[in-house]
C-alpha positions as CSV (number, residue, x, y, z in Angstrom):
1,M,-40.9,26.2,-39.5
2,S,-44.2,24.5,-40.4
3,E,-42.5,20.9,-39.6
4,V,-41.6,22.1,-36.2
5,R,-45.1,23.3,-35.5
6,V,-46.7,20.1,-36.4
7,D,-44.4,18.3,-34.1
8,L,-45.1,20.4,-31.1
9,K,-48.8,20.2,-31.6
10,E,-49.1,16.6,-31.9
11,P,-49.3,15.9,-28.4
12,E,-51.9,18.8,-27.7
13,A,-54.0,16.7,-30.4
14,E,-53.7,13.5,-28.5
15,A,-54.3,15.6,-25.4
16,D,-57.6,16.6,-26.6
17,G,-58.6,13.1,-27.0
18,D,-57.4,11.6,-23.7
19,Q,-56.1,13.8,-21.0
20,T,-55.0,10.6,-19.0
21,G,-52.9,9.3,-22.0
22,S,-51.6,12.7,-22.3
23,S,-50.4,12.9,-18.5
24,D,-48.5,9.5,-19.0
25,Q,-46.7,10.5,-22.3
26,S,-45.8,13.7,-20.7
27,S,-44.2,11.8,-17.6
28,E,-42.4,9.4,-19.9
29,A,-41.2,12.1,-22.0
30,S,-39.9,14.0,-19.0
31,R,-38.0,10.7,-18.0
32,L,-36.6,10.1,-21.6
33,D,-35.7,13.7,-22.5
34,L,-31.8,14.2,-22.8
35,Q,-31.2,11.1,-20.8
36,G,-33.4,11.9,-17.7
37,L,-31.0,14.6,-16.7
38,L,-32.3,17.9,-18.3
39,P,-35.5,19.8,-17.6
40,A,-38.4,18.8,-19.9
41,S,-39.6,21.3,-22.7
42,S,-42.6,23.3,-22.4
43,A,-44.1,20.9,-25.0
44,D,-44.1,18.1,-22.4
45,V,-45.8,19.7,-19.4
46,S,-48.5,22.3,-19.1
47,P,-47.5,25.8,-19.0
48,S,-48.3,26.4,-15.6
49,A,-46.3,23.3,-14.4
50,E,-42.6,24.0,-13.0
51,P,-39.5,22.0,-14.8
52,S,-39.5,18.4,-13.8
53,G,-35.8,17.6,-14.8
54,L,-33.2,16.7,-12.4
55,L,-31.2,20.0,-12.7
56,S,-34.3,21.8,-11.4
57,L,-34.0,20.5,-8.3
58,P,-32.3,22.3,-5.2
59,W,-28.4,21.7,-5.2
60,E,-28.6,19.9,-1.8
61,I,-31.0,17.4,-3.2
62,L,-29.1,17.2,-6.2
63,T,-25.8,16.2,-4.3
64,H,-27.7,13.8,-1.9
65,I,-28.8,12.0,-4.8
66,A,-25.3,11.7,-6.3
67,S,-24.0,10.6,-2.9
68,H,-25.7,7.2,-3.5
69,L,-23.9,6.8,-6.7
70,P,-20.3,5.4,-7.0
71,A,-17.8,7.9,-6.9
72,Q,-16.1,6.5,-10.1
73,C,-19.6,7.7,-11.8
74,V,-19.8,10.9,-10.4
75,I,-16.5,12.0,-10.9
76,T,-16.0,10.5,-14.5
77,V,-19.2,9.7,-16.1
78,L,-21.6,12.5,-15.0
79,P,-19.3,15.3,-16.3
80,K,-19.8,13.6,-19.8
81,V,-23.4,13.8,-19.5
82,C,-23.9,17.4,-18.6
83,H,-21.5,20.3,-18.0
84,A,-23.4,21.5,-15.1
85,L,-23.1,18.1,-13.3
86,S,-19.5,18.1,-13.5
87,D,-19.8,20.5,-10.3
88,V,-21.2,17.6,-8.3
89,G,-18.0,15.6,-8.6
90,N,-15.8,18.5,-7.5
91,D,-18.0,19.6,-4.6
92,S,-15.6,19.3,-1.7
93,T,-18.6,19.2,1.1
94,A,-20.3,16.2,-0.7
95,C,-16.9,14.5,-1.1
96,Q,-16.1,15.1,2.5
97,L,-19.4,13.7,3.4
98,R,-18.9,10.7,1.2
99,A,-15.5,10.0,2.7
100,Q,-16.6,10.1,6.2
101,R,-19.5,7.6,5.5
102,L,-17.0,5.3,4.2
103,I,-14.6,5.5,7.1
104,G,-17.1,6.0,9.5
105,P,-17.7,8.6,12.4
106,R,-15.0,7.8,14.8
107,A,-11.9,8.3,12.6
108,A,-10.3,11.5,11.9
109,F,-9.6,11.9,8.0
110,P,-7.3,13.1,6.6
111,V,-4.9,12.9,9.4
112,G,-3.0,15.9,8.1
113,P,-4.2,19.4,7.2
114,R,-7.4,19.7,5.4
115,Q,-6.4,22.6,3.1
116,G,-5.6,21.5,-0.4
117,F,-6.5,18.1,0.3
118,D,-7.7,16.1,-3.0
119,W,-11.0,15.0,-1.7
120,P,-12.4,13.6,-5.3
121,T,-9.5,11.4,-5.7
122,A,-9.6,10.4,-2.2
123,C,-13.3,9.2,-2.3
124,L,-12.5,7.2,-5.5
125,E,-9.3,5.4,-4.0
126,L,-11.1,4.8,-0.6
127,E,-13.9,2.8,-2.6
128,Q,-11.6,0.9,-4.7
129,L,-9.6,-0.1,-1.5
130,I,-12.6,-0.9,0.3
131,T,-14.1,-2.9,-2.4
132,C,-11.1,-4.8,-3.2
133,W,-9.5,-5.6,0.2
134,T,-12.4,-6.1,2.4
135,R,-13.5,-9.3,0.6
136,E,-10.1,-10.8,2.0
137,A,-11.4,-10.7,5.5
138,D,-14.7,-12.5,4.5
139,R,-12.6,-14.9,2.6
140,V,-10.4,-16.1,5.6
141,A,-13.3,-15.8,7.9
142,K,-15.3,-18.4,5.9
143,Q,-11.9,-20.6,5.5
144,K,-11.6,-20.3,9.3
145,R,-15.2,-21.4,10.0
146,E,-14.8,-24.2,7.6
147,G,-11.6,-25.4,9.1
148,E,-13.0,-25.3,12.7
149,E,-15.9,-27.4,11.5
150,E,-13.7,-30.1,10.0
151,R,-11.3,-30.2,13.0
152,E,-14.2,-30.4,15.3
153,Q,-15.6,-33.4,13.5
154,A,-12.1,-35.0,13.5
155,R,-11.6,-34.7,17.1
156,R,-14.9,-36.3,18.0
157,E,-14.2,-39.1,15.7
158,G,-10.9,-39.7,17.2
159,R,-11.4,-38.8,20.8
160,D,-12.8,-42.2,21.7
161,D,-9.8,-44.0,20.1
162,E,-7.3,-41.6,21.7
163,A,-8.8,-42.3,25.3
164,A,-8.4,-45.9,24.8
165,A,-4.8,-45.8,23.5
166,E,-3.5,-43.3,26.0
167,G,-5.5,-44.7,29.1
168,Q,-6.7,-42.8,32.0
169,E,-3.3,-42.7,33.6
170,D,-2.2,-40.0,31.4
171,N,-4.2,-37.1,32.9
172,G,-1.1,-34.7,32.9
173,E,-0.7,-35.2,29.2
174,D,-4.3,-34.3,28.7
175,E,-3.6,-30.9,30.4
176,V,-0.8,-30.1,28.3
177,E,-2.7,-30.7,25.2
178,G,-5.5,-28.4,26.4
179,V,-3.1,-25.6,26.0
180,G,-1.4,-26.9,23.0
181,V,-3.8,-25.7,20.5
182,P,-3.3,-21.8,21.6
183,A,0.4,-22.3,22.1
184,Q,0.8,-23.8,18.5
185,E,-1.3,-20.6,17.3
186,V,1.4,-18.4,18.6
187,A,4.1,-20.2,16.9
188,Y,2.3,-20.0,13.6
189,G,1.9,-16.2,14.0
190,V,-1.8,-15.3,14.8
191,D,-2.8,-11.9,13.6
192,E,-2.1,-9.2,16.2
193,E,-5.7,-7.8,16.3
194,M,-7.1,-11.4,16.7
195,E,-9.6,-10.4,14.1
196,M,-8.1,-12.3,11.0
197,A,-6.1,-15.8,11.5
198,I,-3.2,-16.6,9.3
199,E,-2.8,-19.6,7.1
200,G,-0.7,-22.3,8.3
201,E,1.5,-24.5,5.8
202,D,-1.7,-26.3,5.0
203,G,-3.6,-23.5,4.4
204,E,-6.1,-24.2,7.3
205,M,-6.6,-22.3,10.3
206,Q,-5.8,-23.4,13.9
207,P,-8.8,-23.7,16.0
208,V,-9.4,-21.4,19.3
209,Q,-11.8,-23.1,21.9
210,G,-13.4,-21.3,24.8
211,D,-13.1,-17.9,26.2
212,D,-10.3,-18.9,28.8
213,Q,-7.9,-20.2,26.1
214,L,-8.6,-17.2,23.9
215,A,-7.5,-15.0,26.7
216,R,-4.5,-17.3,27.4
217,L,-3.7,-17.2,23.8
218,R,-4.0,-13.2,23.6
219,E,-1.6,-13.0,26.6
220,E,0.9,-15.2,25.3
221,L,0.8,-13.2,22.0
222,E,1.4,-10.0,23.7
223,D,4.3,-11.2,25.6
224,R,5.7,-12.4,22.5
225,L,5.5,-9.1,20.6
226,E,6.6,-7.2,23.4
227,D,9.8,-9.7,23.6
228,D,10.6,-9.2,19.8
229,A,9.8,-5.6,19.9
230,A,12.3,-5.0,22.7
231,A,15.0,-7.4,21.0
232,L,14.8,-5.4,17.9
233,M,15.2,-2.1,19.6
234,E,18.2,-3.7,21.3
235,E,19.7,-4.8,18.0
236,G,19.4,-1.5,16.8
237,R,21.5,0.2,19.4
238,D,24.1,-2.7,19.5
239,P,27.3,-0.8,18.5
240,R,28.7,-4.2,17.2
241,R,26.0,-3.6,14.3
242,V,28.1,-0.4,13.0
243,F,30.1,-1.3,9.9
244,P,32.8,0.5,8.1
245,A,31.9,2.0,5.0
246,D,34.2,0.4,3.0
247,E,32.6,-3.1,4.0
248,L,29.5,-2.8,1.6
249,Q,28.6,-6.6,1.4
250,E,28.1,-6.5,5.3
251,A,26.6,-3.3,5.6
252,V,22.9,-4.5,5.9
253,L,21.5,-1.4,7.6
254,N,18.0,-2.4,8.2
255,H,18.8,-5.8,9.5
256,Q,16.6,-7.6,6.7
257,Q,19.2,-10.3,6.3
258,D,19.0,-11.1,10.2
259,L,15.4,-11.1,10.2
260,A,15.0,-13.2,7.1
261,E,17.5,-15.9,8.4
262,P,15.9,-18.2,10.9
263,E,19.2,-19.0,12.8
264,N,19.1,-15.2,13.8
265,L,15.7,-15.3,15.4
266,G,16.1,-17.8,18.1
267,H,14.3,-20.8,18.9
268,G,11.0,-19.3,18.6
269,G,11.8,-17.7,15.2
270,Q,13.0,-21.2,14.0
271,V,9.6,-22.6,15.0
272,E,7.8,-19.9,13.1
273,V,9.7,-20.3,10.0
274,M,9.4,-24.0,9.8
275,Q,5.7,-23.7,10.0
276,R,5.4,-20.7,7.3
277,Q,7.4,-22.2,4.6
278,S,5.7,-22.8,1.7
279,P,6.5,-22.8,-2.1
280,R,3.1,-21.2,-3.1
281,S,2.2,-17.4,-3.2
282,P,-0.5,-16.0,-0.7
283,S,-4.0,-16.4,-1.7
284,P,-5.4,-13.5,-3.5
285,P,-9.0,-11.7,-2.1
286,P,-11.7,-12.7,-4.7
287,A,-11.7,-9.3,-6.1
288,L,-8.0,-9.6,-7.1
289,E,-5.6,-11.8,-8.6
290,C,-2.3,-12.7,-7.6
291,I,0.7,-13.5,-10.1
292,T,4.4,-14.3,-9.5
293,L,6.8,-12.9,-11.8
294,P,8.7,-16.0,-13.4
295,S,12.3,-16.4,-12.4
296,A,12.6,-13.2,-11.0
297,H,16.0,-13.2,-9.6
298,I,18.4,-15.5,-8.0
299,A,18.9,-13.7,-4.9
300,Q,16.6,-11.7,-2.3
301,T,14.8,-8.8,-4.1
302,N,15.3,-5.4,-2.4
303,A,13.0,-3.2,-4.6
304,V,10.1,-3.0,-6.9
305,L,8.9,-0.1,-8.7
306,F,6.0,0.6,-11.1
307,L,6.8,2.6,-14.2
308,G,4.7,4.7,-16.5
309,G,1.5,5.4,-14.3
310,E,-0.8,2.5,-15.2
311,G,0.5,-0.4,-13.3
312,K,1.6,-2.3,-16.5
313,V,5.3,-2.3,-16.3
314,C,7.5,-2.7,-13.3
315,A,11.4,-2.7,-12.4
316,T,12.8,-5.0,-9.7
317,A,16.1,-4.9,-8.1
318,S,18.2,-7.7,-6.3
319,R,21.1,-8.7,-4.4
320,D,22.0,-10.7,-7.7
321,W,23.4,-7.4,-8.6
322,N,20.7,-6.8,-11.5
323,V,17.8,-4.6,-12.3
324,K,15.1,-6.0,-14.4
325,L,12.1,-4.8,-16.2
326,W,8.7,-6.7,-16.8
327,D,5.7,-6.4,-18.8
328,L,2.8,-7.4,-16.6
329,Q,0.3,-7.5,-19.5
330,A,2.3,-10.2,-21.4
331,G,0.9,-13.9,-20.6
332,T,-0.4,-15.2,-17.7
333,N,2.2,-14.2,-15.2
334,G,3.8,-11.3,-17.2
335,A,7.1,-11.4,-18.9
336,L,10.7,-10.4,-18.8
337,L,11.4,-7.2,-20.9
338,Y,15.1,-7.2,-20.4
339,T,17.8,-7.1,-17.8
340,L,19.5,-3.7,-17.6
341,G,23.4,-3.5,-18.3
342,G,25.8,-1.5,-19.7
343,Q,27.8,-2.5,-22.9
344,G,30.6,-5.1,-21.8
345,N,29.0,-5.7,-18.2
346,F,27.6,-9.0,-17.2
347,S,25.4,-7.3,-14.5
348,T,23.5,-4.1,-13.9
349,H,25.7,-2.9,-10.8
350,R,28.7,-4.5,-9.1
351,G,27.3,-5.2,-5.8
352,W,23.6,-5.3,-4.2
353,V,21.0,-3.3,-5.9
354,W,19.3,-1.4,-3.0
355,C,16.7,1.1,-4.3
356,L,15.0,2.3,-7.4
357,A,13.4,5.7,-8.5
358,S,12.1,7.1,-11.7
359,R,10.7,10.3,-13.2
360,G,9.5,10.1,-17.0
361,P,11.7,8.3,-19.0
362,L,14.4,8.1,-16.3
363,L,15.0,5.2,-14.2
364,A,17.7,5.5,-11.4
365,S,19.1,2.4,-9.5
366,G,21.5,2.8,-6.4
367,G,23.7,0.1,-5.0
368,F,26.2,-1.2,-2.4
369,D,28.9,-0.7,-5.2
370,S,28.6,3.0,-4.3
371,T,27.0,3.9,-7.8
372,V,23.9,5.5,-9.0
373,R,23.2,4.2,-12.5
374,L,20.8,5.9,-14.7
375,W,18.8,4.4,-17.5
376,D,16.7,5.6,-20.5
377,L,13.4,3.8,-20.7
378,Q,12.4,5.5,-24.0
379,A,15.6,3.9,-25.7
380,G,15.1,0.3,-24.4
381,G,16.9,0.6,-21.2
382,A,20.0,2.0,-22.8
383,E,22.6,3.1,-20.0
384,R,22.3,7.1,-19.6
385,G,25.1,7.7,-17.1
386,L,27.0,6.7,-14.2
387,I,27.2,8.5,-10.8
388,R,29.9,7.6,-8.3
389,A,28.4,8.4,-5.0
390,G,31.5,7.6,-2.7
391,A,29.6,5.1,-0.3
392,A,26.6,2.6,-0.5
393,V,23.3,4.3,-1.9
394,L,20.6,3.5,0.4
395,C,17.6,5.3,-1.2
396,L,16.9,7.6,-4.0
397,S,14.1,10.3,-4.9
398,C,13.7,11.7,-8.5
399,Q,12.5,15.3,-9.0
400,P,11.9,17.0,-12.0
401,D,15.0,19.2,-11.7
402,V,17.3,16.9,-9.4
403,L,18.1,13.5,-8.4
404,L,18.6,12.8,-4.5
405,A,20.5,10.2,-3.2
406,G,20.9,8.9,0.4
407,T,24.1,7.4,1.4
408,F,25.9,5.0,4.1
409,D,28.3,7.8,5.0
410,K,25.5,10.1,6.4
411,K,24.8,12.2,3.4
412,V,22.0,13.5,1.0
413,N,23.6,14.1,-2.5
414,M,21.7,16.5,-4.7
415,Y,22.7,15.6,-8.6
416,D,21.6,17.0,-12.0
417,P,21.8,13.9,-14.1
418,R,22.3,15.9,-17.4
419,A,25.6,17.6,-16.4
420,P,28.9,16.3,-17.1
421,D,29.7,16.7,-13.4
422,P,26.3,16.0,-11.8
423,L,26.8,16.7,-8.1
424,I,25.2,20.0,-7.2
425,K,25.5,19.7,-3.4
426,S,26.1,17.4,-0.6
427,L,24.1,17.8,2.5
428,R,25.3,16.7,6.1
429,L,21.9,16.4,7.9
430,H,22.6,13.2,10.1
431,G,24.9,11.6,12.2
432,H,24.4,8.2,10.7
433,A,23.5,6.5,7.4
434,V,20.6,8.1,5.6
435,M,17.9,5.4,5.3
436,C,14.8,7.1,3.3
437,L,13.9,10.0,1.5
438,A,11.1,12.1,0.3
439,A,10.8,15.4,-1.5
440,D,9.2,17.9,-3.5
441,D,10.2,21.2,-5.3
442,K,10.5,22.9,-1.7
443,Y,11.5,20.5,0.8
444,I,13.7,17.4,1.3
445,I,12.7,15.1,4.4
446,S,15.3,12.5,5.1
447,G,15.3,9.8,8.0
448,S,18.5,8.4,9.1
449,K,19.6,5.6,11.4
450,D,20.8,7.8,14.2
451,S,16.9,8.1,14.6
452,T,16.3,11.7,13.4
453,V,14.2,13.2,10.8
454,A,15.6,16.2,9.0
455,V,13.9,18.8,6.6
456,Y,15.9,20.7,4.1
457,D,14.3,24.1,2.8
458,R,15.5,23.9,-1.0
459,R,14.8,27.4,-1.9
460,A,16.5,28.7,1.4
461,G,19.3,26.4,1.2
462,R,19.5,25.5,4.8
463,G,18.0,23.1,7.2
464,L,14.6,23.9,8.5
465,K,13.8,21.5,11.3
466,K,15.3,18.2,13.1
467,L,13.2,15.8,15.1
468,R,14.2,12.7,17.2
469,L,12.5,9.7,17.3
470,S,12.4,6.8,19.5
471,S,13.5,4.4,16.8
472,Y,14.9,5.1,13.2
473,L,12.6,5.5,10.2
474,M,13.3,2.7,7.5
475,S,10.6,3.8,4.8
476,M,8.6,7.1,3.9
477,S,5.9,8.3,1.7
478,Y,5.2,12.1,0.9
479,S,1.6,12.7,-0.1
480,G,0.1,16.0,-0.5
481,S,0.8,17.8,3.1
482,E,1.4,14.6,4.6
483,I,4.7,12.4,5.4
484,W,4.2,8.9,6.6
485,G,7.2,6.8,7.9
486,G,7.5,3.1,9.2
487,D,10.4,2.7,11.6
488,S,12.6,-0.1,13.0
489,S,10.2,-1.2,15.7
490,G,7.1,-1.6,13.4
491,M,5.4,1.7,14.3
492,L,3.9,4.1,11.9
493,H,4.6,7.9,12.1
494,S,2.7,10.7,10.6
495,F,3.9,14.2,9.9
496,S,2.5,17.3,8.3
497,M,4.3,19.7,6.1
498,Q,2.5,23.0,5.4
499,A,3.6,26.6,4.9
500,G,7.0,25.8,6.0
501,T,6.1,24.1,9.2
502,F,7.0,20.6,9.6
503,K,5.2,18.9,12.7
504,P,4.9,15.3,14.0
505,L,1.4,14.2,14.1
506,S,0.6,10.9,15.4
507,Q,2.3,7.5,16.1
508,F,0.4,4.3,15.3
509,D,0.7,0.5,16.0
510,V,-0.8,-1.1,13.2
511,G,0.4,-4.6,14.0
512,H,3.6,-5.1,12.5
513,T,6.3,-6.8,14.7
514,A,9.4,-6.0,13.0
515,L,10.8,-3.2,10.9
516,I,8.5,-1.5,8.2
517,T,10.5,-1.9,5.1
518,G,8.0,-0.2,2.6
519,I,5.2,2.3,2.9
520,Q,3.1,4.0,0.2
521,K,0.4,6.8,1.2
522,T,-2.1,8.3,-1.4
523,P,-4.9,10.6,-0.7
524,G,-7.2,7.3,-0.2
525,S,-4.9,4.3,0.6
526,L,-2.2,3.2,2.9
527,Y,0.1,0.2,2.2
528,T,2.7,-1.2,4.4
529,C,5.1,-4.2,4.4
530,S,7.6,-5.5,6.8
531,S,10.3,-8.1,7.5
532,D,7.6,-9.8,9.9
533,W,6.7,-11.3,6.6
534,T,3.3,-9.4,6.2
535,I,1.9,-6.9,4.0
536,K,-1.0,-4.8,5.3
537,V,-3.7,-2.6,3.6
538,H,-5.0,0.3,5.5
539,I,-7.5,3.3,5.3
540,P,-5.0,6.2,6.0
541,C,-7.2,7.7,8.9
542,S,-6.4,8.4,12.5
543,P,-5.9,5.6,13.8
544,P,-5.5,3.6,10.6
545,R,-8.3,1.1,9.6
546,T,-6.6,-2.2,8.4
547,L,-8.4,-3.8,5.8
548,C,-6.3,-6.9,5.1
549,T,-3.3,-8.3,6.1
550,L,-1.3,-10.7,3.8
551,Q,1.2,-13.4,5.3
552,H,4.0,-13.8,3.1
553,Q,6.4,-16.9,2.8
554,A,9.4,-14.6,3.6
555,A,10.3,-11.2,4.9
556,V,9.1,-8.4,2.7
557,H,11.7,-5.8,1.5
558,G,9.6,-3.3,-0.7
559,L,6.5,-2.4,-2.2
560,S,5.1,-0.3,-5.0
561,V,1.3,0.7,-5.8
562,E,0.0,2.3,-9.0
563,A,-3.4,2.5,-10.4
564,G,-4.9,0.0,-7.8
565,V,-2.2,-2.6,-8.3
566,L,0.1,-3.8,-5.8
567,A,3.7,-5.4,-6.1
568,V,5.8,-6.5,-3.5
569,A,9.8,-7.8,-3.3
570,S,10.5,-10.6,-1.0
571,G,13.5,-12.0,0.4
572,C,13.0,-15.3,-1.4
573,G,13.6,-13.6,-4.6
574,S,10.0,-13.5,-5.9
575,V,7.9,-10.6,-6.9
576,E,4.3,-10.9,-6.4
577,I,1.7,-8.8,-8.3
578,W,-1.9,-8.2,-6.7
579,R,-4.4,-6.5,-9.3
580,P,-7.9,-6.2,-9.7
581,R,-9.7,-9.1,-11.8
582,K,-10.6,-8.0,-15.3
């Protein structure tokens, strides 16, 4: 006790000698006390002074100060400093204000119901998304400016020589050349919103000169997009595109094969493919690094899926009949762990592998050989079971108690992978092939090529609702109370699912010009990919704010996102991974 009294009186002794020094030391002690966050002790301030610690401030001021810190710090660091500060990161109102500041006042967020929305997670993801992907726009803009300056200088140097060689009698050719640059940009594939240029084969940007040429380019681009969308819609309605169920190799229901092959796109498509072909991967944003998995597959890759929750391991499925597992942390570009396959089999499936799904240690793969094959990831990818679906399996969804499969013969099948006879129930909700699935413990939402979206109530055992769209959904993502889907014409659709009520919310044009083959939505991010050779990163507000458009070298068939890491599967057989730089 005596030692404590001495320590407490020591500042008082100094105060008798120098009141100014005491004031300075008291202020310094207040800043250092318990990392500067807890109220100062009575020994550091006069008895009549109020506590000067951070927690003594009104709650409104405290949350305002925290709003200037990164969400990562507020949500993960402050709770470790003080138990009381953990409430700052969980304050719903503060998180809503933070999200609105990041998105802007004109966009509605979230698109779906606010009740039960995970605001802290949304803020974390929004900050990471904006930090990583907006730098791509800056990089492209800088590259465009540099390219324009170089080409302008080259044109000035070569103008005199060109005039002398061609002569003054070629005025007609000069007029054609005047519109040649915008026409070339259309052929190369300029970004739909005209805000970001897309790289050509040599990595440079085509120039746009003058307001009149920009207007002409915009008109030509809009006409081309309208023609492409109309052609895709007509193709989806062409009765000659309906295939018998037994001809699995020809049942390419989403037209990805047609869109990936230049001879099926007409002359304009051939020009675009010629200009776009490039052996290199897209250039990554400065905050990200891009790797390409080595020797992924010998045919088009249809699906990619992250496993484990950390973005370190992924599975890929291909038209070469195989499913491969990859360690993304090994080496510079990752390493192949193994190719899945049962004993005595030379491949994973006996037909194209079309889709993947996982839950815990279980991985399911579905293919055009009319089977769902099960794999045990904890046992080194050992075969765990085989389910014969009766028709080509086009989509899968793994739930804790059931495995769902959408098939070419218009069914949604429910399986128990643990049972000797795994089929629980077969649902006939559509009039055509089931293209995409999303589910939870209460509902099953499915999209079909008959342009309908059906909702099945699992607990009531009956269909809940059925909607008809103008085009069919090719991909779907279920997050919280929101369902997002991408259709065959390049449009995004959002729906809400709350308290047993399913209703459409909005339809968005985010710039895709062909079917949307993959979509993944989380509280604070939205990723889409398309057979128009692009991957887009958006903020999931209304309307979606596109942060970045990545141009690929082939049609993109699927994507997966986990822990901020993006993986895409393409028609050239490669798999690219974008991840934050270390």
